[in-house]
C-alpha positions in Angstrom: -8.4 69.4 26.8 -11.0 72.1 26.1 -10.8 75.5 27.7 -14.1 76.7 29.1 -15.2 79.9 30.7 -15.4 78.3 34.2 6.1 36.2 62.6 2.5 35.6 63.3 1.6 34.5 66.8 -2.1 34.6 67.6 -2.0 36.1 71.1 -4.5 37.9 73.2 -3.6 41.5 74.0 -6.0 44.2 74.9 -6.9 47.7 73.9 -8.9 50.2 75.9 -12.4 51.3 75.4 -11.4 54.6 74.0 -10.7 53.1 70.6 -14.3 52.1 70.1 -16.1 54.8 72.1 -17.8 56.1 69.0 -19.8 52.8 68.7 -20.8 52.5 72.3 -24.1 54.5 72.0 -25.5 52.1 69.3 -27.9 49.4 70.3 -26.6 45.8 70.0 -23.0 46.8 70.5 -21.7 46.3 74.0 -18.2 47.7 74.8 -15.7 45.5 76.6 -12.0 45.3 76.5 -11.3 43.6 73.2 -8.3 41.5 72.0 -5.9 43.3 69.8 -4.3 41.7 66.8 -0.7 42.3 66.0 0.5 43.2 62.5 3.9 42.0 61.3 5.0 43.9 58.9 6.0 40.6 34.1 5.1 43.6 33.3 5.1 45.0 29.7 5.5 48.6 28.3 3.1 48.3 25.4 0.6 46.0 23.7 3.1 44.9 21.0 5.5 43.7 23.6 2.8 42.0 25.6 1.3 40.0 22.7 4.6 39.0 21.2 5.9 37.1 24.2 5.3 33.6 25.6 2.3 34.8 27.5 0.6 36.5 24.5 -2.6 34.6 24.8 -3.2 35.6 28.4 -2.4 39.3 27.7 -4.7 39.4 24.7 -7.5 38.0 26.7 -6.8 40.5 29.4 -6.9 43.4 26.9 -10.2 42.2 25.4 -11.7 41.9 28.9 -10.7 45.4 29.7 -12.2 46.8 26.5 -15.4 44.8 27.2 -15.6 46.6 30.6 -15.3 49.9 28.8 -18.2 49.1 26.5 -20.3 47.6 29.3 -19.9 50.8 31.4 -20.3 53.1 28.4 -17.2 54.9 29.3 -16.9 57.0 26.2 -18.4 58.0 22.9 -16.5 58.7 19.7 -16.6 62.3 18.4 -14.6 64.8 16.5 -12.2 66.8 18.7 -13.5 70.3 19.1 -11.4 73.3 18.0 -9.0 74.6 20.6 -9.2 71.3 22.5 -6.5 68.7 23.1 -7.0 65.0 23.7 -5.5 63.4 26.7 -3.1 60.6 25.9 -3.7 57.0 26.8 -1.6 53.9 27.5 -1.9 50.2 28.5 -0.6 49.0 31.8 0.1 45.3 32.3 0.4 43.6 35.6 0.3 40.1 37.0 -1.8 39.8 40.2 -0.7 37.3 42.8 -2.4 35.5 45.7 -1.4 35.5 49.4 1.5 33.2 48.6 2.8 35.2 45.7 1.5 32.9 43.0 0.2 34.5 39.8 -3.6 34.1 39.4 -4.6 36.9 37.1 -3.2 38.7 34.1 -4.5 42.3 34.2 -4.4 44.7 31.3 -5.6 48.2 32.2 -6.3 51.1 29.9 -5.4 54.3 31.6 -5.5 58.0 30.6 -2.3 60.0 30.9 -3.6 62.3 33.6 -0.4 64.2 33.8 -1.4 66.0 30.6 -4.5 67.4 32.2 -4.8 71.1 33.2 -6.3 72.2 36.5 -9.4 74.3 36.0 -9.9 73.1 32.5 -10.5 69.3 32.5 -10.3 68.7 36.3 -10.8 70.5 39.6 -10.8 68.7 43.0 -8.9 65.4 43.2 -8.8 64.4 46.9 -10.3 61.0 47.7 -10.1 59.3 51.1 -9.1 55.6 51.8 -9.6 53.6 54.9 -6.8 53.8 57.4 -5.0 50.5 58.2 -5.5 51.1 62.0 -9.3 51.3 61.4 -9.2 47.9 59.7 -7.1 46.5 62.6 -9.6 47.9 65.2 -12.5 46.3 63.3 -10.6 43.0 63.1 -10.2 43.1 66.8 -13.9 43.8 67.3 -14.7 41.0 65.0 -12.4 38.6 66.8 -14.0 39.4 70.2 -17.6 39.3 69.1 -17.1 36.5 66.6 -18.5 38.6 63.8 -18.5 37.5 60.1 -15.8 39.1 58.0 -16.6 39.0 54.3 -14.7 40.5 51.3 -15.8 41.8 48.0 -14.1 43.5 45.1 -15.6 46.1 42.8 -14.7 45.3 39.2 -13.3 48.3 37.3 -14.5 50.5 40.1 -13.4 53.9 38.7 -15.5 53.4 35.6 -18.6 53.9 37.8 -17.6 57.5 38.5 -19.3 60.2 36.5 -17.4 63.1 35.0 -18.6 66.7 35.2 -15.9 68.1 33.0 -15.4 67.8 29.2 -12.5 65.4 28.8 -11.3 64.0 25.4 -8.9 61.0 25.1 -7.1 59.3 22.2 -8.5 56.0 21.0 -7.0 52.9 22.8 -3.9 51.6 21.1 -4.7 48.4 19.2 -8.5 49.0 19.4 -8.9 52.1 17.1 -12.1 52.2 15.1 -11.0 51.6 11.5 -14.0 53.5 10.2 -13.3 56.6 12.4 -9.5 56.6 13.0 -9.3 60.4 13.4 -12.1 60.6 16.0 -11.4 60.8 19.8 -13.1 59.4 22.9 -15.3 61.9 24.8 -15.1 60.4 28.3 -18.4 60.0 30.1 -17.0 58.1 33.0 -13.8 58.6 35.1 -11.4 56.2 33.5 -8.3 55.1 35.4 -5.4 57.6 35.2 -7.5 60.8 35.3 -6.7 63.0 38.2 -10.3 63.1 39.4 -11.0 59.4 38.8 -10.6 58.2 42.4 -12.7 61.1 43.8 -15.5 60.6 41.2 -15.7 56.9 42.2 -15.7 57.6 45.9 -18.5 60.2 45.7 -20.6 57.8 43.6 -20.1 54.9 46.0 -20.9 57.1 49.0 -24.1 58.1 47.4 -25.2 54.6 46.6 -24.3 52.9 49.9 -26.2 55.6 51.8 -29.3 54.8 49.8 -29.2 51.3 51.6 -29.2 52.9 55.0 -25.5 53.1 55.8 -24.0 56.1 57.7 -20.5 57.3 57.2 -18.3 57.4 60.3 -17.6 60.9 61.5 -13.9 60.0 62.1 -13.2 57.7 59.2 -14.8 58.6 55.9 -14.3 55.1 54.4 -16.0 53.2 57.3 -19.8 52.9 57.1 -22.1 51.6 59.8 -25.6 50.3 60.0 -27.5 49.4 63.2 -30.9 47.9 63.4 -31.9 46.7 66.9 -29.2 44.1 67.9 -27.9 43.8 64.3 -24.6 45.4 63.7 -23.0 45.9 60.2 -19.8 47.6 59.2 -18.6 48.3 55.7 -15.0 49.3 54.9 -14.0 50.7 51.6 -10.4 50.8 50.4 -10.5 52.1 46.8 -12.2 49.0 45.2 -11.7 46.5 48.1 -14.7 46.1 50.4 -14.9 44.4 53.8 -18.3 43.5 55.2 -18.4 42.9 58.9 -21.4 42.0 61.1 -23.3 39.7 63.3 -26.2 38.8 61.1 -25.7 36.7 58.0 -29.0 37.6 56.2 -28.2 41.3 56.6 -24.7 40.8 55.2 -26.3 38.9 52.3 -28.7 41.7 51.6 -25.8 44.2 51.5 -24.0 41.9 49.0 -27.1 41.9 46.9 -27.4 45.6 46.9 -23.8 46.1 46.0 -24.1 43.6 43.1 -27.2 45.5 41.9 -25.3 48.8 41.9 -21.9 47.6 40.6 -20.1 44.7 39.0 -18.9 42.8 42.0 -16.6 39.9 42.7 -17.6 37.9 45.8 -14.4 36.7 47.6 -16.2 35.0 50.5 -14.6 35.1 53.9 -11.8 37.6 54.1 -8.4 35.8 53.8 -6.2 38.4 52.1 -6.6 42.1 51.8 -4.2 45.0 51.0 -1.3 42.5 50.9 -2.1 41.3 54.3 -2.9 37.6 55.1 -5.6 37.0 57.6 -5.4 34.1 60.0 -8.5 33.2 62.1 -9.3 30.8 64.9 -13.0 31.4 65.6 -13.2 28.9 68.4 -10.6 30.9 70.4 -11.8 34.2 69.0 -8.4 35.1 67.6 -7.3 36.9 64.5 -3.7 37.3 63.2 -2.5 39.5 60.4 0.7 38.8 58.4 2.7 40.3 55.6 4.9 37.4 55.1 4.9 37.7 51.3 6.0 41.3 51.5 8.7 40.3 54.1 10.0 37.7 51.7 10.1 40.2 48.9 12.1 42.7 50.9 14.6 39.9 52.0 15.1 38.9 48.3 15.6 42.6 47.4 18.5 42.9 49.8 19.8 39.3 49.1 19.0 38.2 52.7 16.5 35.5 51.9 19.1 32.8 52.7 20.1 34.4 56.0 19.7 32.7 59.3 16.3 33.3 60.9 16.0 34.7 64.3 13.1 35.3 66.8 13.8 38.9 67.8 13.3 41.9 65.6 16.9 43.2 65.7 20.3 42.3 67.1 20.6 42.7 70.9 22.5 45.8 72.1 21.9 48.0 69.0 20.8 51.6 70.0 19.1 53.8 67.5 18.1 57.4 67.7 16.3 60.0 65.6 19.6 61.8 64.9 20.5 58.8 62.8 17.5 59.2 60.5 18.0 60.6 57.0 17.1 64.3 56.8 17.5 65.4 53.2 15.7 63.9 50.2 19.1 62.7 48.9 19.7 60.8 52.2 16.2 59.3 52.0 16.7 58.1 48.5 20.1 56.6 49.5 18.6 54.7 52.4 16.1 53.0 50.2 18.9 50.7 49.0 20.2 50.0 52.5 18.7 47.0 54.4 
């Protein structure tokens, strides 16, 4: 740091027009009562541990891929640490990514900065960054079901590395990838690496700037929902950190949005949306129905409380149980205790 002077049942229910009034004035979008979808609610500590196990090959490849992303995005440059400055620490985070059924499909190694060592007013300032609300996604799913819109999904690879830093931030060289010719130098960060306090905000501001260049407008009520209307053509874009949903009624327009995003960022095209934010998406286009399920999460919770072998029922709780707010935990100690109670 350097101090400076400055159960899924696809059923038709309905929601009122008030939920989508903000779109009613746009051409090509007619407001009707729309069907509502119902939502049912190997990691390692360090590189040495990761590369010494039975999955060492997968983790080594994951680390190499992460470093390649750093070089491709020109995240830092090596330099001597200025006097009266302190370098932010760094660490590797290892995680296995799973599909909608809980099967491992990706070994992810992420290099992150130890943002907790940053000092406000010195190497970071504002940190707030919005994300799309789940209810906004559900409303757009309902709209898509009724009007039979396309729902496509994309993922921004190493999204935070696109954010530009305005502060001087120095970081230790990545463990296991130190420059043998310059072991005492540090990384002067040019981009907002994961872990920095301002990383999410820097990425969000950069994305907002680029997507507006393509003609999208940010929703007044939801800062991570963007709209674009051209005659009868309707296009929505939803951003949740690095996950993107593209929704609309015109395939060529959606394709052009994909092309623009791929031009601006390194993108992964996931095709028709089937799984987002841990939620599985079921769709019956002929009946214009969409269902959302968190069955994998439910199974995880059941296993946590050793209830995965319990008898299944078709009602959410035992008949006759009466609950009230007075039974809710009040203190932080009570809340922590209830985390272990099914």
